[in-house]
N, C-alpha and C positions, 0 to 999 in steps of 0.2 A: 500605875492608874488604882488596883483593889485596891492599894493604902487608901487612898483618899474619899473612896466610895466606904472604906469600913468608916473612917474616922468622921465624915458625914453622916454615913446612919447614925454614931452613935454620940450625931449630934454637938459633934467640937466645931463653927464654925470654920475654922480656918481648911480645914481643912476642905469645905465645904466649898468655902469661895478658889482654893486653889482647885479643884478636880472643874468650876464654873471655865475658870481659866483652860485648864489642857482639852477640857472635849471644843473652844472654837478658837486654840492657834495653830491644830495643822498637826501635831505631833502624835495624833491618837485620830482615829476619827473623825471629824466634826458631826458632830450630835447634837443639835441643838433643842431637842428636849429636852434629855438629860439635863444637860449645863444650864439649861431652864431652872428646870429640879432642884438641882445642886446653888446656882444662882436664890433660887426664892427656897430656898431654906438658908443662908444667909445674911441674905436681905432681911428673913426674922430675927434670927437676934442681935442684928442689930449692923449689920456691916452695908456701908453708903454706899458705895463702891460697887455692893451688887445690888443693889437696888437698882442706877441705870443701867447695869450689865444686863440687865434682866430684861428692863425698857427697852433697852437698844435691839436683843434677838427677837422681841414680841413688833416693834415697828419693821424690823428686818422681813418677817412670817416665822418664823422659827422655830415659835414658840408660840401657843397659845396660853396666858394666865392662865389661871382657877382661877372662875367667881369669886371670889367681890372683887378683883384685885384687874386696874387698868393702871393704864400708862403712863394716867395721872396720879392714881394712886402711889402707886412702884414712888413716883418722881415725887409727891410730897414728901414721902418715906424718907428718902436718901434728903432730903430736904433738911428734914426734924432734925436727923440724925446727925446730921456734916451737914449748917449755911452754908459754910463755903462752900460745896461742890456745889453750888444753886447762885453761886455772886452774891450775899447778901451779908 
């Protein structure tokens, strides 16, 4: 996990996304807050799946997105990055 954290800290998008996945799948202790931060970073770097994953964490009350982000704004970002993700 340390390598994924280091990669994310260095703004390597796949490292952030993989860290989020790792922290939500149970291979290591599940941590919604850390996963949410990792997915937010990945979303900010253009990963539509990360945007959708963080909305799922928010909807499950496992992560509180920082202002001004909302579920709607994150889903909108995902749709703008990958229209197929939203059936467009």
